C-alpha positions as CSV (number, residue, x, y, z in Angstrom):
1,X,-125.6,188.6,-95.6
2,X,-129.2,188.0,-94.6
3,X,-131.1,190.3,-92.4
4,X,-134.3,188.2,-92.7
5,X,-133.2,184.7,-91.8
6,X,-130.9,183.8,-88.9
7,X,-128.4,181.2,-90.0
8,X,-125.4,179.6,-88.3
9,X,-122.2,181.5,-88.8
10,X,-120.6,178.5,-90.5
11,X,-123.4,178.4,-93.1
12,X,-122.8,178.7,-96.9
13,X,-124.2,181.8,-98.4
14,X,-125.6,181.1,-101.9
15,X,-126.9,183.4,-104.6
16,X,-129.3,181.5,-106.8
17,X,-129.9,183.1,-110.2
18,X,-132.9,182.1,-112.2
19,X,-135.5,183.3,-114.6
20,X,-138.5,181.7,-112.8
21,X,-139.4,180.6,-109.3
22,X,-142.6,179.0,-108.0
23,X,-145.0,180.4,-106.7
24,X,-144.3,183.6,-108.5
25,X,-143.4,182.6,-112.0
26,X,-143.5,179.1,-113.4
27,X,-143.5,177.5,-116.9
28,X,-142.1,174.1,-115.9
29,X,-139.9,172.2,-113.6
30,X,-137.2,174.9,-113.4
31,X,-139.6,177.1,-111.5
32,X,-140.5,174.3,-109.1
33,X,-136.9,173.4,-108.3
34,X,-135.8,177.0,-107.8
35,X,-138.7,177.5,-105.4
36,X,-138.3,174.3,-103.4
37,X,-134.6,173.7,-103.1
38,X,-133.7,176.7,-101.0
39,X,-136.1,175.5,-98.3
40,X,-134.5,172.1,-98.1
41,X,-131.0,173.6,-98.1
42,X,-131.7,175.6,-94.9
43,X,-131.5,172.3,-93.0
44,X,-128.1,171.7,-94.5
45,X,-126.6,175.0,-93.3
46,X,-127.0,176.7,-96.7
47,X,-128.7,180.1,-96.8
48,X,-130.1,181.1,-100.2
49,X,-131.0,184.5,-101.7
50,X,-132.6,184.2,-105.1
51,X,-132.0,186.8,-107.8
52,X,-135.1,187.1,-110.1
53,X,-136.2,189.4,-112.9
54,X,-138.7,192.0,-111.9
55,X,-141.7,190.5,-113.5
56,X,-145.1,192.0,-112.3
57,X,-145.9,188.8,-110.4
58,X,-142.6,189.0,-108.5
59,X,-142.9,192.7,-107.7
60,X,-146.5,192.1,-106.5
61,X,-145.4,189.4,-104.1
62,X,-142.4,191.2,-102.7
63,X,-142.8,192.2,-99.1
64,X,-140.9,195.1,-97.5
65,X,-138.8,195.8,-100.6
66,X,-135.7,197.9,-100.1
67,X,-133.7,199.5,-102.9
68,X,-130.2,198.3,-102.2
69,X,-128.4,199.3,-105.4
70,X,-128.8,201.1,-108.7
71,X,-126.6,200.2,-111.6
72,X,-126.2,200.3,-115.4
73,X,-125.3,196.6,-116.1
74,X,-125.3,196.9,-119.9
75,X,-125.0,199.9,-122.2
76,X,-128.2,201.9,-122.1
77,X,-129.8,199.6,-119.4
78,X,-130.6,201.0,-116.0
79,X,-131.9,198.9,-113.2
80,X,-132.7,199.1,-109.5
81,X,-131.9,196.1,-107.3
82,X,-134.6,195.5,-104.7
83,X,-134.3,193.2,-101.7
84,X,-137.3,191.8,-99.8
85,X,-139.1,188.6,-98.8
86,X,-141.9,186.7,-100.5
87,X,-143.5,183.4,-99.5
88,X,-140.8,182.8,-97.0
89,X,-137.9,183.3,-99.5
90,X,-135.3,186.0,-99.5
91,X,-135.4,187.7,-102.9
92,X,-133.2,190.1,-104.9
93,X,-135.1,191.5,-107.8
94,X,-133.8,193.2,-110.9
95,X,-136.3,196.0,-111.4
96,X,-136.2,197.2,-115.0
97,X,-139.6,198.2,-116.2
98,X,-138.6,198.3,-119.9
99,X,-137.2,194.7,-119.7
100,X,-139.4,192.8,-117.3
101,X,-142.7,194.5,-116.5
102,X,-144.7,192.6,-119.1
103,X,-147.8,190.5,-118.7
104,X,-147.9,186.9,-119.7
105,X,-145.1,184.4,-120.3
106,X,-141.6,185.4,-119.2
107,X,-140.1,184.3,-122.5
108,X,-142.8,184.6,-125.2
109,X,-144.9,187.5,-126.5
110,X,-148.6,187.3,-127.0
111,X,-148.0,185.8,-130.5
112,X,-146.2,182.8,-128.9
113,X,-142.8,183.9,-130.3
114,X,-139.7,184.7,-128.2
115,X,-139.5,188.3,-127.0
116,X,-137.0,189.9,-129.5
117,X,-134.9,191.4,-126.7
118,X,-134.5,188.2,-124.7
119,X,-130.8,188.4,-125.1
120,X,-130.6,191.8,-123.4
121,X,-133.1,190.8,-120.8
122,X,-131.2,187.8,-119.5
123,X,-127.7,189.2,-120.2
124,X,-128.9,191.9,-117.7
125,X,-129.9,189.3,-115.2
126,X,-126.4,187.6,-115.5
127,X,-124.5,190.9,-115.4
128,X,-126.3,191.9,-112.2
129,X,-125.5,188.4,-110.7
130,X,-121.8,188.8,-111.6
131,X,-121.7,192.2,-109.9
132,X,-123.2,190.7,-106.7
133,X,-120.7,187.8,-106.9
134,X,-117.9,190.3,-107.0
135,X,-119.0,191.7,-103.7
136,X,-120.1,195.1,-105.0
137,X,-123.5,195.0,-103.4
138,X,-123.3,195.4,-99.6
139,X,-126.7,193.8,-99.0
140,X,-125.5,190.4,-100.4
141,X,-122.0,189.0,-100.5
142,X,-122.4,185.4,-101.4
143,X,-119.8,182.6,-101.0
144,X,-121.1,180.9,-104.1
145,X,-123.4,181.5,-107.1
146,X,-125.8,178.8,-108.3
147,X,-126.8,179.7,-111.9
148,X,-129.7,178.0,-113.5
149,X,-130.0,177.2,-117.3
150,X,-129.2,179.5,-120.2
151,X,-130.9,182.6,-118.8
152,X,-128.1,182.8,-116.1
153,X,-125.4,181.4,-118.5
154,X,-123.4,184.6,-118.9
155,X,-122.8,185.0,-115.2
156,X,-119.6,183.0,-115.2
157,X,-118.5,184.5,-118.5
158,X,-118.7,188.1,-117.1
159,X,-116.7,187.0,-114.0
160,X,-114.0,185.5,-116.2
161,X,-113.6,188.5,-118.5
162,X,-113.8,191.0,-115.6
163,X,-110.9,189.2,-113.9
164,X,-111.9,190.4,-110.4
165,X,-112.1,188.3,-107.3
166,X,-115.5,186.8,-107.1
167,X,-117.6,183.9,-105.7
168,X,-117.3,180.6,-107.7
169,X,-120.2,179.6,-110.0
170,X,-121.9,176.2,-110.0
171,X,-124.1,176.1,-113.2
172,X,-127.1,173.8,-113.2
173,X,-128.5,172.4,-116.5
174,X,-132.2,171.8,-116.2
175,X,-132.8,171.2,-119.9
176,X,-129.9,171.2,-122.4
177,X,-132.4,171.7,-125.3
178,X,-132.8,175.4,-124.4
179,X,-129.4,177.0,-125.0
180,X,-130.0,180.7,-125.5
181,X,-128.3,181.6,-128.8
182,X,-128.1,185.2,-130.0
183,X,-126.4,186.9,-133.0
184,X,-122.7,187.7,-132.8
185,X,-123.5,191.4,-133.5
186,X,-124.9,191.6,-130.0
187,X,-121.5,191.1,-128.3
188,X,-121.0,194.8,-127.5
189,X,-124.6,195.2,-126.6
190,X,-124.1,192.4,-124.0
191,X,-121.1,194.2,-122.6
192,X,-118.6,191.5,-123.6
193,X,-115.1,192.3,-124.9
194,X,-114.3,191.5,-128.6
195,X,-111.9,188.6,-127.7
196,X,-114.8,186.9,-125.9
197,X,-116.1,185.8,-129.3
198,X,-113.9,182.7,-129.6
199,X,-114.3,179.0,-129.4
200,X,-112.8,179.1,-125.9
201,X,-115.2,181.9,-125.0
202,X,-118.9,182.6,-125.7
203,X,-118.9,181.8,-129.4
204,X,-121.1,178.9,-130.4
205,X,-121.5,178.0,-134.1
206,X,-121.3,181.6,-135.1
207,X,-123.6,182.9,-132.4
208,X,-123.3,183.9,-128.8
209,X,-124.2,180.9,-126.7
210,X,-125.4,181.7,-123.2
211,X,-125.6,178.1,-122.0
212,X,-122.3,177.2,-123.7
213,X,-120.6,180.1,-121.9
214,X,-122.0,179.0,-118.6
215,X,-120.8,175.4,-119.1
216,X,-117.4,176.6,-120.3
217,X,-116.6,179.0,-117.5
218,X,-118.4,177.6,-114.4
219,X,-116.3,176.2,-111.6
220,X,-118.6,173.1,-111.5
221,X,-121.6,171.9,-113.5
222,X,-124.5,170.0,-112.1
223,X,-127.5,168.6,-113.8
224,X,-130.7,167.1,-112.5
225,X,-130.2,163.4,-112.6
226,X,-127.2,161.0,-112.8
227,X,-128.4,159.3,-116.0
228,X,-128.9,162.6,-117.7
229,X,-125.4,163.6,-116.7
230,X,-124.1,160.6,-118.6
231,X,-126.5,160.9,-121.5
232,X,-125.6,164.5,-122.4
233,X,-122.0,163.5,-122.9
234,X,-123.0,161.5,-125.9
235,X,-123.6,162.9,-129.4
236,X,-127.2,161.6,-129.6
237,X,-128.2,163.4,-126.4
238,X,-125.7,166.3,-126.1
239,X,-127.5,168.8,-128.3
240,X,-124.1,169.9,-129.8
241,X,-122.5,170.4,-126.4
242,X,-121.5,166.8,-125.7
243,X,-117.8,167.5,-126.6
244,X,-117.6,170.4,-124.1
245,X,-119.4,168.4,-121.4
246,X,-117.0,165.4,-122.0
247,X,-114.1,167.8,-121.6
248,X,-115.5,168.9,-118.2
249,X,-116.7,165.5,-117.0
250,X,-114.4,165.8,-113.9
251,X,-116.5,168.8,-112.9
252,X,-119.9,167.5,-113.9
253,X,-122.3,165.7,-111.5
254,X,-125.9,164.6,-111.6
255,X,-128.0,165.2,-108.5
256,X,-131.6,164.2,-108.6
257,X,-134.4,166.7,-108.1
258,X,-136.8,166.4,-105.2
259,X,-140.3,167.9,-104.6
260,X,-141.7,169.9,-101.8
261,X,-143.6,167.3,-99.9
262,X,-145.7,169.9,-98.2
263,X,-147.0,171.2,-101.5
264,X,-147.4,167.6,-102.7
265,X,-149.2,166.0,-99.8
266,X,-152.7,164.5,-100.6
267,X,-153.8,165.0,-97.0
268,X,-153.4,168.8,-97.1
269,X,-153.4,169.6,-100.9
270,X,-156.2,172.1,-101.4
271,X,-156.6,170.9,-105.1
272,X,-157.5,167.4,-103.9
273,X,-161.3,167.2,-103.5
274,X,-161.2,164.2,-101.1
275,X,-158.0,164.4,-99.1
276,X,-156.2,161.2,-98.1
277,X,-153.1,160.1,-96.3
278,X,-150.0,159.1,-98.3
279,X,-150.4,155.3,-98.8
280,X,-154.1,155.2,-98.2
281,X,-155.0,154.1,-101.8
282,X,-158.6,153.1,-101.2
283,X,-159.3,156.7,-100.3
284,X,-158.3,157.7,-103.8
285,X,-161.4,156.2,-105.2
286,X,-163.8,159.2,-104.7
287,X,-161.2,161.4,-106.3
288,X,-161.2,159.2,-109.4
289,X,-165.0,159.3,-109.7
290,X,-165.1,163.0,-109.3
291,X,-162.3,163.5,-111.8
292,X,-164.1,161.4,-114.4
293,X,-167.3,163.4,-113.8
294,X,-165.4,166.7,-114.1
295,X,-164.2,165.7,-117.5
296,X,-167.5,164.1,-118.7
297,X,-166.2,160.6,-118.7
298,X,-168.1,157.5,-117.5
299,X,-167.7,157.1,-113.7
300,X,-166.4,153.6,-113.4
301,X,-163.8,152.5,-110.8
302,X,-162.8,149.5,-112.9
303,X,-161.8,151.6,-115.9
304,X,-158.0,152.1,-116.3
305,X,-157.7,155.9,-116.1
306,X,-154.6,157.2,-117.7
307,X,-153.4,160.8,-117.2
308,X,-150.9,163.0,-118.9
309,X,-149.9,166.4,-117.5
310,X,-147.2,167.9,-119.6
311,X,-146.0,170.5,-122.0
312,X,-147.3,169.4,-125.3
313,X,-144.0,169.3,-127.2
314,X,-141.9,166.9,-129.2
315,X,-139.5,166.5,-126.3
316,X,-142.4,165.1,-124.2
317,X,-143.3,162.5,-126.8
318,X,-146.9,163.6,-126.9
319,X,-147.0,163.2,-130.7
320,X,-146.3,159.5,-130.1
321,X,-149.1,159.3,-127.6
322,X,-151.4,161.0,-130.1
323,X,-150.6,158.5,-132.8
324,X,-151.5,155.5,-130.6
325,X,-154.7,156.9,-129.0
326,X,-156.9,154.7,-131.3
327,X,-154.9,151.7,-130.2
328,X,-155.1,152.2,-126.4
329,X,-158.6,153.5,-125.8
330,X,-161.3,150.9,-125.4
331,X,-164.2,150.3,-123.1
332,X,-161.8,149.6,-120.2
333,X,-159.4,152.5,-120.7
334,X,-159.8,156.3,-120.5
335,X,-157.3,159.1,-121.0
336,X,-157.2,162.7,-119.6
337,X,-154.7,165.2,-121.0
338,X,-153.8,168.4,-119.2
339,X,-151.3,170.8,-120.7
340,X,-150.3,173.4,-123.3
341,X,-147.5,173.8,-125.8
342,X,-147.1,173.6,-129.5
343,X,-150.2,174.8,-131.4
344,X,-150.2,171.7,-133.6
345,X,-150.2,169.4,-130.6
346,X,-152.9,171.3,-128.9
347,X,-155.1,171.1,-132.0
348,X,-154.4,167.4,-132.4
349,X,-155.5,166.5,-128.9
350,X,-158.6,168.8,-129.2
351,X,-159.6,166.8,-132.4
352,X,-158.9,163.5,-130.7
353,X,-161.1,164.5,-127.7
354,X,-164.0,165.2,-130.0
355,X,-163.5,161.9,-131.8
356,X,-163.2,159.8,-128.7
357,X,-165.4,162.0,-126.5
358,X,-166.5,159.1,-124.3
359,X,-163.0,158.0,-123.5
360,X,-160.6,161.0,-124.0
361,X,-160.9,164.4,-122.4
362,X,-158.5,167.4,-122.6
363,X,-157.8,170.6,-120.8
364,X,-155.6,172.7,-123.1
365,X,-153.9,175.2,-120.9
366,X,-151.7,175.4,-117.8
367,X,-153.5,174.6,-114.6
368,X,-151.6,174.0,-111.3
369,X,-154.8,172.8,-109.7
370,X,-155.6,170.2,-112.4
371,X,-152.0,169.1,-112.3
372,X,-152.4,168.1,-108.7
373,X,-155.9,166.8,-109.0
374,X,-154.9,164.5,-111.9
375,X,-152.2,162.9,-109.8
376,X,-154.7,162.2,-107.0
377,X,-157.2,160.7,-109.4
378,X,-155.7,158.8,-112.4
379,X,-154.5,155.2,-112.0
380,X,-151.4,155.8,-114.1
381,X,-149.4,158.8,-115.4
382,X,-148.0,158.7,-118.9
383,X,-144.6,160.2,-119.5
384,X,-143.5,159.2,-123.1
385,X,-140.6,161.7,-123.2
386,X,-137.9,161.4,-125.9
387,X,-135.5,162.8,-123.3
388,X,-136.1,163.9,-119.7
389,X,-133.4,165.6,-117.6
390,X,-135.2,164.6,-114.4
391,X,-138.9,165.0,-114.5
392,X,-141.0,165.9,-111.4
393,X,-144.4,164.5,-112.4
394,X,-143.3,160.9,-111.8
395,X,-142.2,161.9,-108.2
396,X,-145.5,163.6,-107.5
397,X,-147.4,160.7,-109.1
398,X,-145.6,158.0,-107.0
399,X,-146.4,159.9,-103.8
400,X,-150.0,160.2,-104.7
401,X,-150.5,156.6,-105.6
402,X,-150.6,157.2,-109.4
403,X,-148.3,154.6,-111.1
404,X,-146.0,156.1,-113.7
405,X,-145.6,154.6,-117.2
406,X,-142.5,156.3,-118.6
407,X,-139.7,156.2,-121.1
408,X,-136.4,154.7,-119.8
409,X,-134.5,158.0,-120.1
410,X,-132.8,160.6,-117.9
411,X,-134.2,161.0,-114.4
412,X,-137.2,158.7,-115.3
413,X,-134.8,155.8,-115.4
414,X,-133.3,156.9,-112.0
415,X,-136.5,157.3,-110.1
416,X,-138.8,154.4,-111.5
417,X,-138.1,150.7,-111.0
418,X,-139.7,148.8,-113.8
419,X,-142.3,146.1,-112.9
420,X,-140.4,143.3,-114.5
421,X,-140.5,139.8,-113.0
422,X,-137.3,140.3,-110.9
423,X,-138.5,143.5,-109.4
424,X,-142.0,142.2,-108.7
425,X,-140.6,139.0,-107.1
426,X,-138.6,141.1,-104.6
427,X,-141.4,143.7,-104.2
428,X,-139.3,146.6,-105.5
429,X,-141.2,147.8,-108.6
430,X,-142.7,151.2,-108.7
431,X,-143.9,151.6,-112.3
432,X,-143.4,150.7,-116.0
433,X,-140.4,151.8,-118.2
434,X,-140.1,151.3,-121.9
435,X,-137.4,151.9,-124.5
436,X,-137.0,152.9,-127.3
437,X,-139.6,155.7,-127.2
438,X,-141.8,154.7,-130.1
439,X,-145.5,153.8,-130.6
440,X,-145.2,150.1,-130.2
441,X,-143.2,150.2,-127.0
442,X,-145.5,152.8,-125.6
443,X,-148.6,150.6,-126.4
444,X,-146.9,147.6,-124.9
445,X,-146.1,149.4,-121.7
446,X,-149.7,150.6,-121.4
447,X,-150.9,147.1,-122.0
448,X,-148.6,145.8,-119.2
449,X,-150.0,148.5,-116.9
450,X,-153.6,147.7,-117.8
451,X,-153.1,144.0,-117.1
452,X,-151.5,144.7,-113.7
453,X,-154.2,147.2,-112.8
454,X,-156.7,144.4,-113.2
455,X,-154.8,142.4,-110.5
456,X,-155.6,144.6,-107.5
457,X,-153.2,142.9,-105.1
458,X,-150.2,143.3,-107.4
459,X,-151.3,146.9,-108.3
460,X,-151.4,147.9,-104.7
461,X,-147.8,146.7,-104.3
462,X,-146.8,149.1,-107.0
463,X,-148.6,151.9,-105.4
464,X,-147.2,151.1,-102.0
465,X,-143.6,150.9,-103.3
466,X,-144.0,154.3,-105.1
467,X,-145.3,155.9,-101.9
468,X,-142.3,154.3,-100.0
469,X,-139.8,156.0,-102.3
470,X,-138.3,159.1,-100.9
471,X,-139.3,161.9,-103.3
472,X,-138.3,164.7,-100.9
473,X,-135.3,167.0,-101.2
474,X,-133.8,165.7,-98.0
475,X,-130.9,163.6,-99.4
476,X,-130.5,165.6,-102.6
477,X,-130.2,168.9,-100.7
478,X,-127.4,167.3,-98.7
479,X,-125.6,166.4,-101.9
480,X,-125.8,170.0,-103.1
481,X,-124.6,171.3,-99.7
482,X,-121.6,168.9,-99.8
483,X,-120.8,169.9,-103.3
484,X,-120.9,173.6,-102.4
485,X,-118.5,173.0,-99.5
486,X,-116.2,171.0,-101.7
487,X,-116.1,173.9,-104.2
488,X,-115.4,176.3,-101.4
489,X,-112.7,174.1,-100.0
490,X,-114.4,173.8,-96.6
491,X,-113.3,170.7,-94.7
492,X,-115.7,170.9,-91.9
493,X,-117.7,168.0,-90.5
494,X,-120.7,168.8,-92.8
495,X,-118.5,168.2,-95.8
496,X,-117.3,164.7,-94.7
497,X,-118.5,161.9,-97.0
498,X,-119.3,164.4,-99.8
499,X,-117.3,162.5,-102.4
500,X,-119.0,159.2,-101.4
501,X,-122.5,160.8,-101.8
502,X,-121.6,162.4,-105.1
503,X,-120.4,159.0,-106.4
504,X,-123.7,157.4,-105.3
505,X,-125.7,160.1,-107.0
506,X,-123.9,159.2,-110.3
507,X,-125.1,155.6,-109.8
508,X,-128.7,156.7,-109.4
509,X,-129.1,155.2,-105.9
510,X,-132.8,155.2,-104.8
511,X,-133.3,157.0,-101.5
512,X,-135.7,155.1,-99.2
513,X,-137.9,156.3,-96.3
514,X,-139.4,154.2,-93.4
515,X,-142.8,152.6,-94.1
516,X,-145.4,153.5,-93.2
517,X,-144.8,157.2,-93.8
518,X,-144.9,159.7,-90.9
519,X,-147.6,162.3,-90.4
520,X,-148.2,164.8,-93.1
521,X,-145.3,167.3,-93.3
522,X,-142.9,165.1,-91.4
523,X,-140.3,165.6,-94.2
524,X,-139.8,169.3,-93.4
525,X,-138.0,170.6,-90.4
526,X,-140.2,173.5,-89.4
527,X,-143.9,173.1,-88.5
528,X,-144.4,176.9,-88.6
529,X,-142.8,177.2,-92.0
530,X,-144.9,174.2,-93.2
531,X,-148.2,175.8,-92.1
532,X,-147.2,179.1,-93.7
533,X,-146.4,177.4,-96.9
534,X,-149.7,175.4,-96.9
535,X,-151.7,178.6,-96.3
536,X,-149.8,180.3,-99.1
537,X,-150.5,177.3,-101.3
538,X,-154.2,177.5,-100.7
539,X,-154.2,181.1,-101.6
540,X,-152.2,180.5,-104.8
541,X,-154.4,177.8,-106.2
542,X,-157.4,180.0,-105.9
543,X,-155.6,182.8,-107.9
544,X,-155.5,183.0,-111.6
545,X,-152.5,181.2,-113.1
546,X,-150.1,184.0,-114.3
547,X,-148.7,182.1,-117.3
548,X,-150.8,179.9,-119.5
549,X,-148.2,178.6,-121.9
550,X,-145.1,176.5,-121.4
551,X,-141.6,177.1,-122.8
């Protein structure tokens, strides 16, 4: 399957299908996961080729591209399928200039509104994926397809209606709120048969539902945390799909996300002004002073410096944070906000930063560098999300010694141990959780955090425990690999214990690593690959961020 990477003959060959992938295209956590999971899966005997749209940033990064197929996936749509490598990844790229060679956000036009042809764009991606899954492209014959979010949702539907032998599909939900709904009149345009427009097909409340189709027809469904897997089967969290998900609960599993611990290593992170070893919290102090100075805030190590790096949307609860700003900011507390999103929220925080200019500072816009630097500088990271499938920022924060204050939802509940009396007494706490997500509980959590910050010994325990927590992909990638082998019916040694690990993931078990941590980069198997990724990382953070808005 792969002429670029030598893998064991017993390995699982996976085609990952996604609309974004770090470092090429990223608007949120989806891009991070699609970019980092394949690296971790290599150690588990899983070789991944990633199918991406041919955005300019992807085509520019592609090394040694070879045209491996030409096809007409949808009526009137012609594409060339390119194969090559980029940043150590094997990529397959759907090159269709009319659909994908556009500057800016992959989903939104310059006016901030969805591209009007998004349905055709991502139906094309799914149709190409289905063609590869059927074995029609000699350069790539996968054992299994891993389809991500609504943009790849029609992959399993095409395979169902084609009725040809094909690789099974595991569909991953990164955020159920984004579902990909398009008018029924587009059925023929998407190359689907008339009988597909039915309740047990792609029909969803009178529209064509991309995500609904993926969840209905996929062999298995995964989502990005055990708690979120349970939440989305309830009406209050299921976004209208809870009934379908309950009906497929025997094929639904939550596996926590991890992060690339090479990219997120304060000792080698080029965005960190004063590098420090994981767990060396005193060495964070010059970063805090520099960060305060960078944003025009008073340089004071005793001030409780709060940070928020997020999409500025209702899901993230940033409107709740905006409401309580006058209550939480005083002479002992500062706040820095980094992010972009809804215009109203951007304007609200811009106004607040002018009103509280000595205590609140904002950077409105996406910045990968500031996202890293904030984690290395702030005392606490605020995550007041109304719902959160997994979340990655709390993982990065914990590794960097930035204590999270977060809603008790989704993956936040699975990855943060609240600093209550019991957890503190057994030295297990890693942050602060609050529920329900409302102004009063948020203020109370921030007050709890501030009180503990002013007790240096107890605060250092929180930081140490957070750094102790295994935020890498190591155990999570193993769960994916075991699930893949289970789907494929492979009963080799690598698959033993898969059911046990999957059950543990449903319980939200916390992985642990030995303390103190090993040398920088010890989490990853290849030193050569690690150094190459670090060099690529340094190059990327110096470049202009390709997408400045979140979706």
